[in-house]
N, C-alpha and C positions, 0 to 999 in steps of 0.2 A: 506564620509559625505560632502553634499556641503557648501564651502566657503563662510563665510558671507562678503560683497561688503570690497574689501580693502580701505583702509585709500587713495594710489596713485588715485584712482577714485573718491572720493571723491576732492581731489583737482583739478581734471579736470575737474568737474560740477562747481568748485565755485570761486578757485584762480586763475581761468584764466579771468572771468570777472574784477577783482579787480586788477590784473597785467593792462589789457589792459583801465582800465578807469588812472589808473595812467600814463603810458605811453602817452594816449592818450594827457594828458597834457602837456605833455613834447617837446613844439616844438620848441625847441632850440638844441636838441641832433641830434646827425648825426646817422643815421642809421646802421650804426655798432655797435654803445650802445644800442641801440633800439634791434637790434637783439643779442647783449653779454646777456641783461637783459632778453629775452624771450626764451634763448638757460638755462642761467641758472638755470629758473624756469623748462623748461623741462629737464634738469637732475636730478634738487629735488625730479619730478616726477617719472623717470626715476630709481632714487635710491632708491625710495620707493618701488615700482614693482620689483626694482630687490633683494630687503630683501625677499619682501612673495615667489617668484619666488623662491630663492635659499632655502627659509627652506620647503617649496613642495618639492622640490628634495632630499633634505639632507634625507626626512623622508621618500620617496622612494628609499633610497640609491642609488641616482644617482648620476653622475660625473656634475660638473660643464660646462658649453657650452664652455668656453674656452680650459678647459682636450678634449673634445668631439673634438674639432676643428683640434686637434696634428694630426688627420688620414686623409686619403687620401680618403677614401671611407666606411663609419663604424660607430661605436660610438667614435674611438679615436684612438689613441695608443695604451692607455691602459685599458681605459675604457668598461665595455660592456655595453647592455643593462641595464637599471635603474631597468628592474623585470623582470621576470622569465614566468610571463604569462599577457596578457592582453586579456581584451573580445573583445576589437575593433582594430585594427589598423586602419587608416586613411592615404593614402597616396596621401600627394598635400594638403599646408597651404592656398589653395586661398579662396572663397566666399564659396564651395558648400563643402570642407572639414572640413572648423573651421566652418560650422552653424552643418554639421554631429557631429561633434568631441562635441561640446559644448553641441548638445541635448541628446548625446548620455550620458554623464556623470551627464550633471542638472537636466535630466529629468527621467532616467530609474538607474543611479547610477552606469554606467558603467567605469572601468577600460580600459582609450584611449590612445590608442600611435599615435602620427601625426606625420608625417614625412614630409622633404621636400627635393630637392635637392639644391634648392640655400640657404642662405647665411641668410635668411629674408623668415618673414612669409607674407602673404599678395596676395603672388599670383601676378598675373599682375596689381593691385591694388598697391600693394606697393609706398607709397610715403615718400619725407624726404623735411627737410630744407637743400636748398644746402648751404654752407657756402663759396661758391666764392657769391652768390650774395644774400645772407638772404632772400631767396623765398621759399614756400613748392612747390614742382614741385613731378611730378609723373615720377617713370624711365621708366615705361611703355608704356606712351601716357597715354590722357586723361581720366579719366572716371569719369562719371556724374551720380549721383543718382537720381533716378524719378522712382515712383510707385502708380499705381491706386491701388493694392494690400492693405487692412488694417492690413491683417495679416503678410508682411511684413514691414508694414511702423511699427508695434508697437513692430517686435524684434529684427529690427533694432536701436532703440531708446532706449535697453535697454544696449547697447554697447558706445554711446559716448549722449552727447548733438550735437546739427545738427543746421545748419544755412540756414536757408531760401537761395536760390540761383535758382533763374529761367535763365537757359542758350537760350545765342541766339549765332546762328552763322550767319557772315558773308562770302560771295564770293565774289572772285576779279572775276571781269568775261569780255569776250572783245564784246564791241559794236561791230554792222558792220559794223560800220564806223572807227573800229580800234582801240577807246578810251574804254578804262579799267573804270569798276564802280563796285561800291562795293554796295553787295544787299541784301536783306534778304535769308537767306536757311535755311528751306526748302523756295521755291516762293512764295512769298505773291504779291496784289497787285503792291505793291512796288518795286516790281523787276520785274516785266510784264512791269511797265508802265517808269523804269530804262531804262532795253534792247529794250524795241522796239517802245518806243518814242508812249507809248498808254493814254488812258486819262479813265482807269479804275477805280470809285467810289466808288460804291458798292458789295455788296455781291453778289447781281441778276446780276448785271454786268461783276465779274469776272467768275462766272458759262457760262455764256453765252459764255462768252469769252474760255474757256475750249471747251465747245460743238462745237466752230467752229475749234478749233485747233486738237483735237483727230484723230485718225485713226484708227479705230479696223478694224480686219482682218476682212478677208473674208468670208462672209455667216453666219457671223457672230457665230464664232468659236472661240474657248478660243484662249487667246496668245500663240504660241507654245513656244516663245523663251523671255528672257528678254528685246529684241530691240523691238517685237510686244508688247508685258507689258507695254513698257515704254512707244511708241505712242497712247494706247490707255489711258493712263494715264493724258500724259501731252503734248502731241502731238509733232510735227514736231522739232519746232524751238528751246523750252524747252530743249527738250531732246539734241539736237547738243549742245548749249550753255550751260548746267549745268551737265548732269546726262551723256550722252556716251561719254567722254575723262577720266570723272573721273573714271566712271567703267570701263574703260581700263585700267589706272595704278594702281585704286585699286585690282582686279583680275588678269589681266595680261593677260586677253580674250575681245574680241569685246562681246557686249551684246548679241549678237544671238548667241552666243554659253553657254551663260550660262538658269540656268533654268529659267522661269515666273517669279516665286516666288520671284527672288530676285529683281527683278524693278516691281512687282506687285502693291506693298504697295505702292510705292511711293506717299510722301504728297504730298496732293493738296487744297493749301488754298485758301480760298474764300475772309476769311477775312484779318485783316490789323493785324492779332494778328500775332507776327513776332519771339515769342517764340519757341525754337527749339523742344522742347517735351510737350504735354497739360496737364502730368497727374496731381494729386489735391497734393501732395507731391512730390517734387522739394528740395532739401535740399544737405550741406554738412558737414562732423562732421567737427565739430569745429577745433579740435587739428589732423586730417588726415584722413585717411583710415586706417593708421600702427596701430595710437592706437587703433581703432576699433578690430582689430583683435587678440591685443594683450588681451582686455581685453574680450574677448571670450575665449582664451586662457588660463586666469590665472581666468576664473572664478570660477574654481573647483579645487580641489587638485588631480582629479582624472584623469585629463589631463598632460600627458607627452608630450612636444615638442621634437622633435631630429631635428637638422637642417643639411644643404651640407651631408642627407644620399639620397644615389640612392637605389632606390627601387630594381633594378634586382640584382646591384652589392653585397646587402647587403643578394639578395637569392642564389646568385653562392655564395656567402663566407658561407652558411649556420650560417649569424649573428644574423639572427631573432629569438627574443621570442615566444614560443608557445602562437598564439592567437586563440578564437574560430572564428573571422568574421572581412571580410576584405572588407574596402569601398577604390575601386580605383578612383582617379581622373582625371588621365595622357591620353594622346592620348591610344585609344582602341587598333591601330596595333601597338603601341608598347607594349602591353601586351601580344601580338599575335604575336609578331618577330619571334620567332624563328620555327615557322609554316612556315613561308617561304612564307607566301602573298604577293599580293600587298602592297604598301600600300599606304593609304587614302593621297589626295592630302590639303596642309595648305596653307594659305598666313600666312606673316612674315609683318612686320615692321623692318625698319633702319630708325635711330634717328640722327637728326645734330642738334646739339646746338650751338648757338650762343654769348656770353654774349656782352651786350652793357652797356657802362659805362655811357654815355650823351643820355638820351632819354628827346621829347620835352615836356615842360610842358605846360598840357593842364588843364586851370581852371576848369573845368566840371569834366573832368576825371583822372586828376592825369598823370605822368608820364609813359609813356607808347609807347611800339612800334607800336601796332596797335589798331583797336578802338574795337577790342572785345579779348576775350580768343580764340577764334580758326577764322579763317579765311581760308577757302577753294579756292582752286587754280585749277578749273574743267578745264581748257583751258589744248591743245594740248602742249603750249609756255616751259610749266616746267616740271619737272619730278616730284615732290613731291606733293604731296595729299592736304597739310595743314598746315602751321604755328601756333602752339599753345605759345602761353605768360600763365604762370600761375599767375603772377601777379594780374591778373584781379578776382581772386576768393577771394569770403569774408571772407575765412580762414588762411591765412596770418599774421606772425607775427605783432602784432601791429605797426602801425605809418608807415608799409614798403610802402605803397602802396603812402604815398607822399613825397617819400625820389626817387632822379635819378635813373639810371640803373635798367637792365631788362634781364632777358632770354629769348628767346628764342627759339624754337626747331621745324625744319620741318621733315615731317614727309614721308618716302618713303614706299610705301610697296615693299614686296619681296618675292619670294620662298625659300629662304637662313636666315637661323636662326630660333629661337624660334615659335614653333604653335601656333598662333593667332584668325585665320580663318579659319574653314573649308571651301572650294570650293565647293560651291552648282549647281553638272554640277551632270545628271543623272546615267553615267558610276558613279561619285563616291558614289551615293545614292546607287547603285545596291551595289556595294561593298561594304559598310557600313554595308550592310543589312545581309551580311554573317558573320560580326564580331559580329555584334548582335545576333545573333543562336548561335554563340558558347558561348558569355556572357551569354546567357539565361540558358544555361547548367552548369556555376558556382555556385552548390548549399553554398557554406561559401564566395561569392566573390559581392557585388555591384558596379557598374560602375554609376558613379554621376558625373553630370557638363562638360564643351563644349567639352572637350577635349576626355572624355569617352562616350559622347551622340553626338561627332561630328554633333555637330548642335550650332549654337550661338545664345547664350544665353545677353540678358541685365543683367546690376548687380542683377536688385529685380526680374528676372526671373530667376536666378542662385542659388537666393537667397530660393524659393518657391519652386523650383525644388528641391532643398536640403529639406526643409521640410518637401514634401511630401513624399517622397524617404524615411525619417526618420518615418513615420507617416504610411507606406507602411510598411516598414523590421519589423517595432513592431510589427501591426495587425498579421502579417505572423510567430512571434513569434522568430525571427531569432538571434533579441536583444535582450540576455538577460545573467543575469550572469551566468553564465558555468565556475567557476574555476575550479582549481585541487582539490581532497579532504584535502588535506594541509590547503588550505586555508578557509574551512569552519570553 
């Protein structure tokens, strides 16, 4: 039976505004006091949700999370799985997995067990308030929600209040005279004018500028690789200044080694619009992404969450309860690792954080290290691709932007670490097709999401993909209550 909306979510929707208003009037408080008040409120909400989760787990016969974590790989040193049977097992507590789990429980009334090898929900979208600086930040790189899909926008609003936020990115680019300038990314008229001493003023003039700059493949052929695609989109000068070295750092490959699709959609702005996205819905959850996932997974008693559980280790040890159907959101090549096939290629990220106690006060923008949340470094003069300053986001603890101190995170692309991005080459695409053929033969397993599909998804695309996969599985009849006779 679907559980009623918890008191915790009511507090989330109403109480935050109240505390925000009170703290905004508290101009003489230090940033630490502001944070302590915010954290006290946050803990109160956590306590309410812990009660609801605890009641649900006790009803299901499950053990508390603390006891589960005593084991090195499994349900815990003493505890077993909280149920003998589940209708659906979901592997991965990220966007795809949580969406499938929530829909299975709330729309179809299925018993769902969702697991993750990490110690938190949310996958790469996980965020938290850093107690060193009282700033809400992401653990795995910046995540910005934007969508044109009304179905997705309606869906995510069920689990949080969202604050409008139009993301703008700047790039620190070196001019031909050796002087660095900060310009909008993707390139706009301002970018072109600052970099090349142009005087482009209208949309028509910008269209004409692109027309003069572009270098199309010979004989009218389509671009054969990423470099040809970029030259056909933005021309040689912008390509060299903004895209070539950034692409090399991101993928550890020259653009000519990548599929044309990687750079074929480079944005060619002809207007003065300097927003990074143009979708009608652009927002951030008021209390962060982690709270969204928690609200999804506590929305129904039928969902059981287990963290720090390695799917393959549990399979090896025979620790899983019986289940009718599995939804797998991890790397597809990892699922078939025992077959000895070549592994797919992924890129990862390495993060280098720096806490800054003294930041200059800007009367208009507050106390910040840089002028935007994200500043790209597309040149070959530094190894990192960008610097992220989360303090710019509107869902920070109340009053935090008006106090000194910040944290910045430099991002380095790497081939070592957690898989983030599939590497788009013809070799990888052909290898993935072989894995996809194997996956198509699995009658009781669905492969969903970025890693399982070996395809990059924006956040909204991941949600939409999961919703559509749920629709497809429901129509096929594979998602249905199939419990043992003793359960009826």
